[in-house]
TORPA-265668 format. One record per residue: residue number from 1; residue in three letters; z, y, x of N, C-alpha, C in turn. Coordinates in steps of 0.2 Angstrom, whole numbers. Example, Ala and Ser with C-alpha at 12.3 -4.5 7.8 and 13.67 -1.06 7.14 Angstrom:
<recs>
+-----+-----+-------+-------+-------+-------+-------+-------+-------+-------+-------+
:   k :   r :    nZ :    nY :    nX :   caZ :   caY :   caX :    cZ :    cY :    cX :
+-----+-----+-------+-------+-------+-------+-------+-------+-------+-------+-------+
:   1 : ALA :    39 :   -28 :    66 :    39 :   -22 :    62 :    39 :   -16 :    66 :
:   2 : SER :    35 :   -11 :    64 :    36 :    -5 :    68 :    39 :     0 :    64 :
+-----+-----+-------+-------+-------+-------+-------+-------+-------+-------+-------+
</recs>
This chain:
<recs>
+-----+-----+-------+-------+-------+-------+-------+-------+-------+-------+-------+
:   k :   r :    nZ :    nY :    nX :   caZ :   caY :   caX :    cZ :    cY :    cX :
+-----+-----+-------+-------+-------+-------+-------+-------+-------+-------+-------+
:   1 : MET :   656 :   534 :   669 :   650 :   534 :   665 :   650 :   527 :   661 :
:   2 : VAL :   647 :   527 :   655 :   646 :   521 :   651 :   640 :   517 :   653 :
:   3 : ASP :   641 :   511 :   654 :   635 :   507 :   656 :   631 :   505 :   650 :
:   4 : ASP :   624 :   505 :   652 :   619 :   503 :   646 :   621 :   496 :   643 :
:   5 : HIS :   624 :   491 :   647 :   625 :   485 :   645 :   631 :   485 :   639 :
:   6 : ALA :   635 :   490 :   640 :   640 :   490 :   635 :   637 :   493 :   628 :
:   7 : ILE :   633 :   498 :   629 :   629 :   500 :   623 :   625 :   495 :   620 :
:   8 : ASP :   621 :   491 :   624 :   617 :   486 :   621 :   621 :   480 :   618 :
:   9 : SER :   627 :   479 :   621 :   631 :   473 :   618 :   634 :   476 :   611 :
:  10 : LEU :   636 :   482 :   611 :   639 :   485 :   604 :   633 :   485 :   599 :
:  11 : ASN :   627 :   486 :   602 :   621 :   487 :   597 :   619 :   480 :   594 :
:  12 : THR :   621 :   475 :   597 :   620 :   468 :   594 :   624 :   468 :   587 :
:  13 : TRP :   630 :   470 :   588 :   635 :   469 :   582 :   633 :   475 :   577 :
:  14 : PHE :   631 :   480 :   579 :   629 :   486 :   575 :   623 :   483 :   570 :
:  15 : GLN :   618 :   480 :   574 :   612 :   478 :   570 :   614 :   472 :   565 :
:  16 : LEU :   618 :   468 :   567 :   620 :   463 :   562 :   624 :   466 :   556 :
:  17 : SER :   628 :   471 :   557 :   631 :   474 :   552 :   626 :   478 :   548 :
:  18 : TYR :   622 :   482 :   551 :   617 :   486 :   548 :   612 :   482 :   543 :
:  19 : ASP :   610 :   476 :   546 :   606 :   471 :   542 :   610 :   469 :   535 :
:  20 : GLU :   616 :   468 :   536 :   620 :   466 :   530 :   620 :   472 :   525 :
:  21 : LEU :   621 :   478 :   528 :   622 :   484 :   524 :   615 :   486 :   520 :
:  22 : ARG :   610 :   485 :   524 :   603 :   486 :   521 :   602 :   481 :   515 :
:  23 : SER :   604 :   475 :   516 :   603 :   470 :   510 :   607 :   472 :   504 :
:  24 : GLU :   613 :   474 :   506 :   618 :   476 :   500 :   615 :   482 :   496 :
:  25 : TRP :   612 :   487 :   500 :   610 :   493 :   497 :   603 :   492 :   493 :
:  26 : LEU :   599 :   487 :   496 :   593 :   486 :   493 :   594 :   481 :   487 :
:  27 : SER :   599 :   478 :   486 :   601 :   474 :   480 :   601 :   478 :   474 :
:  28 : GLY :   602 :   485 :   474 :   603 :   489 :   469 :   610 :   489 :   465 :
:  29 : SER :   614 :   485 :   468 :   621 :   484 :   465 :   626 :   490 :   466 :
:  30 : TYR :   624 :   495 :   470 :   629 :   500 :   472 :   626 :   507 :   471 :
:  31 : SER :   629 :   511 :   468 :   627 :   518 :   467 :   627 :   523 :   473 :
:  32 : LYS :   632 :   521 :   477 :   633 :   525 :   483 :   633 :   521 :   489 :
:  33 : LEU :   630 :   523 :   495 :   630 :   519 :   501 :   637 :   517 :   503 :
:  34 : SER :   641 :   521 :   502 :   648 :   520 :   504 :   652 :   515 :   500 :
:  35 : ASP :   649 :   513 :   494 :   652 :   508 :   490 :   650 :   501 :   493 :
:  36 : CYS :   645 :   500 :   497 :   643 :   494 :   500 :   649 :   491 :   504 :
:  37 : PRO :   650 :   485 :   503 :   656 :   482 :   507 :   655 :   482 :   514 :
:  38 : SER :   649 :   482 :   517 :   649 :   483 :   525 :   648 :   490 :   527 :
:  39 : TYR :   648 :   495 :   523 :   647 :   502 :   525 :   652 :   504 :   530 :
:  40 : GLU :   659 :   503 :   529 :   664 :   505 :   534 :   663 :   502 :   541 :
:  41 : GLU :   661 :   496 :   541 :   660 :   492 :   547 :   654 :   495 :   551 :
:  42 : THR :   649 :   496 :   547 :   643 :   498 :   550 :   643 :   505 :   553 :
:  43 : ARG :   647 :   509 :   549 :   648 :   516 :   551 :   652 :   516 :   557 :
:  44 : ALA :   657 :   512 :   558 :   662 :   512 :   564 :   658 :   510 :   570 :
:  45 : TYR :   653 :   505 :   569 :   649 :   503 :   575 :   645 :   509 :   577 :
:  46 : ARG :   642 :   512 :   572 :   637 :   518 :   573 :   641 :   524 :   577 :
:  47 : ASP :   647 :   525 :   574 :   651 :   531 :   578 :   653 :   529 :   585 :
:  48 : ALA :   655 :   523 :   586 :   657 :   520 :   592 :   651 :   521 :   597 :
:  49 : MET :   645 :   518 :   595 :   639 :   519 :   599 :   637 :   526 :   601 :
:  50 : ASN :   638 :   530 :   596 :   636 :   537 :   597 :   641 :   540 :   603 :
:  51 : ILE :   647 :   538 :   602 :   652 :   541 :   607 :   650 :   538 :   614 :
:  52 : MET :   648 :   532 :   615 :   646 :   529 :   621 :   639 :   532 :   623 :
:  53 : ILE :   635 :   533 :   619 :   628 :   536 :   621 :   629 :   543 :   623 :
:  54 : LYS :   634 :   547 :   620 :   635 :   554 :   622 :   638 :   554 :   629 :
:  55 : SER :   642 :   549 :   631 :   645 :   548 :   637 :   640 :   547 :   642 :
:  56 : ARG :   635 :   542 :   641 :   630 :   540 :   645 :   625 :   545 :   647 :
:  57 : TYR :   622 :   548 :   641 :   617 :   553 :   642 :   618 :   560 :   642 :
:  58 : GLY :   624 :   562 :   641 :   626 :   569 :   641 :   622 :   574 :   637 :
:  59 : PRO :   619 :   579 :   640 :   616 :   584 :   637 :   610 :   581 :   633 :
:  60 : ASP :   607 :   575 :   635 :   601 :   572 :   632 :   603 :   567 :   626 :
:  61 : PHE :   610 :   568 :   624 :   613 :   564 :   619 :   609 :   564 :   612 :
:  62 : GLU :   607 :   569 :   610 :   603 :   570 :   604 :   597 :   566 :   603 :
:  63 : GLU :   594 :   565 :   609 :   587 :   561 :   609 :   589 :   553 :   608 :
:  64 : TYR :   595 :   551 :   610 :   596 :   544 :   610 :   601 :   542 :   604 :
:  65 : LYS :   604 :   547 :   601 :   609 :   545 :   596 :   607 :   541 :   590 :
:  66 : ILE :   611 :   537 :   587 :   609 :   533 :   581 :   609 :   538 :   575 :
:  67 : LYS :   604 :   538 :   571 :   604 :   543 :   565 :   609 :   540 :   560 :
:  68 : PRO :   611 :   545 :   555 :   615 :   543 :   550 :   612 :   538 :   546 :
:  69 : LEU :   617 :   533 :   543 :   615 :   527 :   540 :   610 :   528 :   534 :
:  70 : MET :   611 :   533 :   530 :   607 :   534 :   524 :   600 :   537 :   527 :
:  71 : HIS :   600 :   541 :   532 :   594 :   543 :   534 :   590 :   537 :   537 :
:  72 : ARG :   593 :   533 :   541 :   590 :   527 :   544 :   587 :   523 :   538 :
:  73 : LEU :   591 :   521 :   533 :   589 :   517 :   528 :   583 :   520 :   524 :
:  74 : ASN :   583 :   526 :   522 :   577 :   530 :   519 :   571 :   530 :   523 :
:  75 : GLU :   572 :   531 :   529 :   566 :   530 :   534 :   563 :   523 :   534 :
:  76 : GLU :   567 :   518 :   534 :   565 :   511 :   534 :   561 :   510 :   528 :
:  77 : ILE :   564 :   512 :   522 :   561 :   511 :   515 :   554 :   514 :   515 :
:  78 : ARG :   554 :   520 :   517 :   547 :   524 :   517 :   542 :   520 :   521 :
:  79 : ILE :   544 :   518 :   527 :   539 :   514 :   531 :   537 :   508 :   528 :
:  80 : ASN :   542 :   504 :   525 :   540 :   498 :   522 :   535 :   499 :   516 :
:  81 : GLU :   537 :   505 :   512 :   532 :   506 :   506 :   525 :   508 :   508 :
:  82 : PHE :   525 :   512 :   514 :   518 :   514 :   517 :   514 :   507 :   518 :
:  83 : TRP :   517 :   503 :   522 :   514 :   497 :   525 :   513 :   492 :   519 :
:  84 : ASN :   517 :   492 :   514 :   516 :   488 :   508 :   512 :   491 :   503 :
:  85 : GLY :   509 :   497 :   504 :   505 :   500 :   499 :   508 :   502 :   492 :
:  86 : LYS :   515 :   504 :   493 :   518 :   506 :   487 :   518 :   514 :   486 :
+-----+-----+-------+-------+-------+-------+-------+-------+-------+-------+-------+
</recs>
């Protein structure tokens, strides 16, 4: 079974990469998320974490998995727009 500490450790690196991806995407310089320079790295971390989460939580995996990157970004943008009154 995968230890939560392993997932947490990988999550640190995922978050750093995701923050970079978010900055690249919000810059408006890329027409597709996959064109962003940090996309492949961030996706690899997400995929690896979901494999570890699936091993750790088994049938409850869906509850804990990391959402697709575009879904996650869109959700964040909607929340920020709501709280910023846009």
